[in-house]
C-alpha positions in Angstrom: 59.9 -23.8 2.1 62.0 -24.0 -1.1 59.9 -23.1 -4.1 60.1 -25.1 -7.3 61.4 -22.2 -9.3 64.4 -22.1 -6.9 65.4 -25.7 -7.4 68.4 -26.8 -9.4 69.9 -30.1 -10.4 71.6 -31.9 -7.5 69.5 -30.3 -4.7 68.4 -32.6 -1.8 64.7 -32.0 -1.4 62.8 -31.9 1.8 59.7 -29.8 1.5 55.9 -29.8 1.3 54.1 -29.5 -2.1 50.7 -30.1 -3.6 50.4 -33.3 -5.4 48.7 -32.1 -8.6 48.6 -35.5 -10.2 49.5 -39.1 -9.4 49.4 -42.0 -11.9 50.7 -45.5 -11.8 53.0 -46.6 -14.7 55.2 -49.5 -15.8 58.7 -49.4 -17.3 59.7 -51.1 -20.5 61.0 -53.9 -18.3 57.7 -54.3 -16.6 58.6 -52.7 -13.2 55.9 -50.6 -11.6 56.5 -47.0 -10.6 54.5 -43.8 -9.9 54.4 -40.6 -11.9 53.8 -37.6 -9.7 53.4 -33.9 -10.6 54.2 -31.6 -7.7 53.0 -27.9 -7.6 53.5 -24.7 -5.8 52.7 -21.1 -6.7 55.9 -20.9 -8.8 55.2 -23.8 -11.1 55.2 -27.7 -11.4 57.8 -30.4 -11.1 57.7 -34.0 -12.4 58.5 -36.6 -9.8 59.2 -40.3 -10.0 58.7 -42.9 -7.3 60.6 -45.9 -8.7 59.7 -48.2 -5.9 56.1 -47.5 -4.7 56.3 -50.3 -2.1 59.5 -49.1 -0.4 59.5 -48.1 3.2 58.7 -44.4 3.7 56.3 -44.1 0.7 53.2 -43.2 2.7 49.6 -43.4 1.3 48.7 -40.2 -0.6 46.6 -39.2 -3.7 46.0 -36.4 -6.1 45.3 -33.0 -4.4 47.0 -34.1 -1.1 49.6 -31.9 0.4 52.7 -34.1 0.8 56.2 -33.7 2.4 58.6 -35.0 -0.3 62.1 -36.2 0.3 64.4 -36.9 -2.6 66.9 -35.6 -5.1 66.5 -33.2 -8.0 67.8 -34.6 -11.3 67.6 -33.6 -14.9 66.0 -35.5 -17.8 65.7 -34.2 -21.3 66.7 -30.7 -20.2 63.9 -30.6 -17.6 64.2 -31.0 -13.8 62.5 -33.8 -12.0 62.8 -35.3 -8.5 63.7 -38.8 -7.7 61.3 -39.3 -4.7 62.6 -41.5 -1.8 60.0 -40.8 0.9 56.6 -39.2 1.1 54.5 -38.2 4.1 50.9 -36.9 3.7 50.5 -33.6 5.6 47.6 -32.6 7.8 45.7 -29.3 7.7 47.6 -26.6 9.4 51.0 -27.9 8.2 50.8 -25.8 5.0 49.6 -22.5 3.7 47.4 -23.2 0.6 48.2 -19.8 -0.9 51.8 -21.0 -1.3 50.7 -23.8 -3.7 48.4 -22.1 -6.2 50.1 -20.3 -9.1 48.6 -16.8 -9.3 48.9 -14.0 -11.8 51.7 -11.5 -10.9 49.1 -8.7 -11.5 46.4 -7.6 -9.2 43.1 -9.4 -10.1 41.1 -6.3 -8.8 43.2 -3.9 -10.9 42.9 -6.1 -14.1 39.1 -6.5 -13.6 38.7 -2.7 -13.3 40.6 -2.3 -16.6 38.3 -4.8 -18.2 35.2 -2.9 -17.0 36.7 0.3 -18.3 36.9 -1.3 -21.7 33.3 -2.5 -21.4 32.3 1.1 -20.7 34.1 2.3 -23.9 31.9 0.1 -26.2 29.4 2.4 -27.9 27.0 -0.2 -29.4 24.2 -0.4 -26.9 23.5 -4.1 -27.7 27.0 -5.2 -27.2 27.5 -3.1 -24.1 24.3 -4.6 -22.6 25.5 -8.1 -23.4 29.0 -7.5 -21.9 27.4 -6.0 -18.8 25.2 -9.0 -18.5 28.4 -11.2 -18.2 30.9 -9.0 -16.5 28.8 -6.9 -14.1 25.4 -8.6 -13.5 26.3 -12.3 -13.5 28.2 -12.6 -10.2 28.8 -16.3 -10.5 30.3 -15.9 -14.0 32.4 -12.9 -12.8 33.8 -14.8 -9.9 34.7 -17.8 -12.1 36.2 -15.5 -14.7 38.5 -13.8 -12.2 39.7 -17.2 -10.7 40.0 -19.3 -13.9 43.2 -20.2 -15.7 43.4 -19.7 -19.5 44.7 -23.3 -20.0 45.5 -26.5 -18.1 49.2 -26.3 -19.0 50.1 -24.5 -22.2 49.9 -20.8 -21.3 48.4 -18.6 -18.5 47.9 -21.7 -16.4 47.4 -19.9 -13.1 44.7 -18.2 -11.0 43.7 -15.1 -12.9 45.3 -16.4 -16.1 42.0 -16.2 -18.1 41.5 -12.5 -17.0 45.2 -11.6 -17.8 45.0 -13.3 -21.2 41.7 -11.8 -22.1 42.9 -8.3 -21.1 46.1 -8.7 -23.1 44.2 -9.9 -26.2 41.7 -7.0 -25.9 44.6 -4.4 -25.5 46.1 -5.8 -28.8 42.8 -5.5 -30.5 42.5 -1.9 -29.3 45.9 -1.2 -31.0 44.7 -3.0 -34.2 41.6 -0.7 -34.3 43.8 2.4 -34.2 46.2 1.1 -36.9 43.4 -0.3 -39.1 40.3 2.0 -39.0 38.4 -0.4 -41.2 37.8 -2.6 -38.1 34.5 -2.4 -36.3 35.9 -1.5 -32.8 32.9 -2.4 -30.9 32.5 -5.8 -32.4 36.2 -6.6 -32.2 36.5 -5.6 -28.5 33.3 -7.4 -27.6 34.6 -10.5 -29.3 38.0 -10.2 -27.6 36.4 -9.9 -24.2 34.2 -12.9 -24.9 36.5 -15.1 -26.9 37.5 -17.4 -24.0 34.5 -17.2 -21.7 33.8 -20.8 -22.3 36.9 -21.7 -20.3 35.0 -20.8 -17.1 33.0 -24.0 -17.9 35.7 -26.0 -19.7 38.1 -26.0 -16.8 37.5 -26.5 -13.1 39.0 -24.0 -10.7 42.2 -24.5 -8.8 43.6 -26.6 -7.3 42.1 -29.1 -9.8 42.4 -26.9 -12.9 41.3 -29.8 -15.0 38.8 -30.4 -17.9 35.2 -30.9 -16.9 33.0 -33.5 -18.6 31.3 -30.7 -20.6 34.7 -29.2 -21.5 35.9 -32.6 -22.8 32.8 -33.1 -24.9 32.3 -29.6 -26.3 35.4 -27.5 -25.7 35.5 -23.8 -24.7 35.0 -22.4 -28.2 31.6 -24.0 -28.7 30.6 -23.4 -25.1 31.5 -19.7 -25.4 29.3 -19.4 -28.5 26.4 -21.0 -26.6 26.9 -18.7 -23.6 26.7 -15.7 -25.9 23.5 -17.0 -27.4 22.0 -17.5 -23.9 22.7 -13.9 -22.9 21.6 -12.5 -26.3 18.2 -14.3 -26.2 17.6 -12.7 -22.7 18.0 -9.2 -24.2 14.8 -8.3 -26.0 15.4 -7.1 -29.5 19.1 -8.1 -29.7 19.9 -8.1 -33.4 20.3 -11.6 -34.9 22.9 -10.5 -37.4 25.0 -8.9 -34.7 24.7 -12.0 -32.6 25.9 -14.1 -35.5 28.9 -11.9 -36.2 29.9 -12.0 -32.5 29.5 -15.8 -32.4 31.5 -16.1 -35.6 34.4 -14.2 -34.1 34.5 -16.6 -31.2 34.0 -19.7 -33.2 36.9 -18.7 -35.6 39.4 -17.3 -33.1 41.8 -20.3 -33.4 42.0 -19.6 -37.1 42.4 -23.1 -38.5 40.4 -26.3 -38.3 43.5 -28.2 -37.2 43.8 -25.8 -34.2 40.2 -26.5 -33.0 38.3 -23.7 -34.8 34.9 -24.9 -35.9 35.0 -22.0 -38.5 37.7 -20.2 -40.3 37.6 -16.4 -40.1 35.2 -14.8 -42.5 35.1 -11.3 -41.0 38.1 -8.9 -40.8 37.3 -8.7 -37.0 37.7 -12.4 -36.7 41.1 -12.3 -38.5 42.2 -9.6 -36.1 41.0 -11.6 -33.1 42.8 -14.7 -34.2 46.1 -12.8 -34.6 45.7 -11.1 -31.1 44.9 -14.4 -29.5 47.8 -16.3 -31.1 50.2 -13.5 -30.4 49.5 -13.3 -26.7 49.4 -17.1 -26.3 52.7 -17.6 -28.1 54.6 -14.8 -26.3 53.3 -16.0 -22.9 54.4 -19.6 -23.7 57.9 -18.2 -24.5 57.9 -16.0 -21.5 57.1 -18.9 -19.2 59.7 -21.0 -21.0 62.4 -18.3 -20.3 61.4 -17.9 -16.7 61.9 -21.5 -16.1 65.2 -21.7 -17.9 68.5 -22.3 -16.1 71.0 -19.7 -17.3 71.3 -18.0 -20.7 72.0 -19.4 -24.2 70.4 -22.3 -26.0 67.6 -24.1 -24.2 67.1 -27.0 -26.6 64.3 -28.0 -28.9 60.8 -26.9 -28.1 57.9 -28.8 -29.7 55.4 -25.9 -29.6 57.8 -23.7 -31.6 59.3 -26.6 -33.6 62.7 -25.1 -33.1 65.7 -24.9 -30.9 65.1 -21.8 -28.8 67.6 -19.4 -27.2 67.5 -17.1 -24.2 69.0 -13.7 -25.0 71.0 -11.7 -22.5 69.3 -8.7 -21.0 
């Protein structure tokens, strides 16, 4: 098969992809068409079926594997495919592993690194709480390893939540060495737990979509609730420590406008906000560069509110 990352404008397409999303739409002139998002392990590609009733457009739906025939075009500096024919595939005609985006790093290796950090936490209450999540709660640990860190913005792949959490925690380790005023145990525990709510906010692949609870509450509030559940199950867990840990999680987006229920009131919360924002922004830019065609200017990016440029290596 030809992976999405390998496609370029002008390519004639004849390949099998996962239909990640399908939605009916209408042009300004009132003509019906279909928006389709195709996915493989290298990324996603927008598709358009301009005549859904034409011969060759077979019946298919979201999460079906489909053979797509069409032409790759460019619209607003992004590739998309003009779909001419579609055929829904049967089990055995595709290898599911080719269609789920997965971290480039080994999940087992990253999880071992995470557990090493857990073991380095000296505060017995925090270590007990972390072990109750990452070692003793098998359902949570399985979901944490498989979850993405976001639906589309950054780390949107299997293992993305684990990779993002590990990167944020490593940044926080550096902050602790550079700024000894930081409470290392509190900050590392907060870094490890800051996005645990995403295991409930987002469904696992191939859906990787918001759950009802995720839509209603969001991962920040859900993560704070999860910490409270575990802390209450540990006899004698200090209430003040529980409150400080929850605060770091509740404030880790930094600003109300970015979804934080609280603004940072602890220096550890400030550090966590910076680490989370740093890793998210650099990953967004990394994914942008990996999907770019050639070097030089790539056009305006709304997340960075700037024209962005790919430098030569």
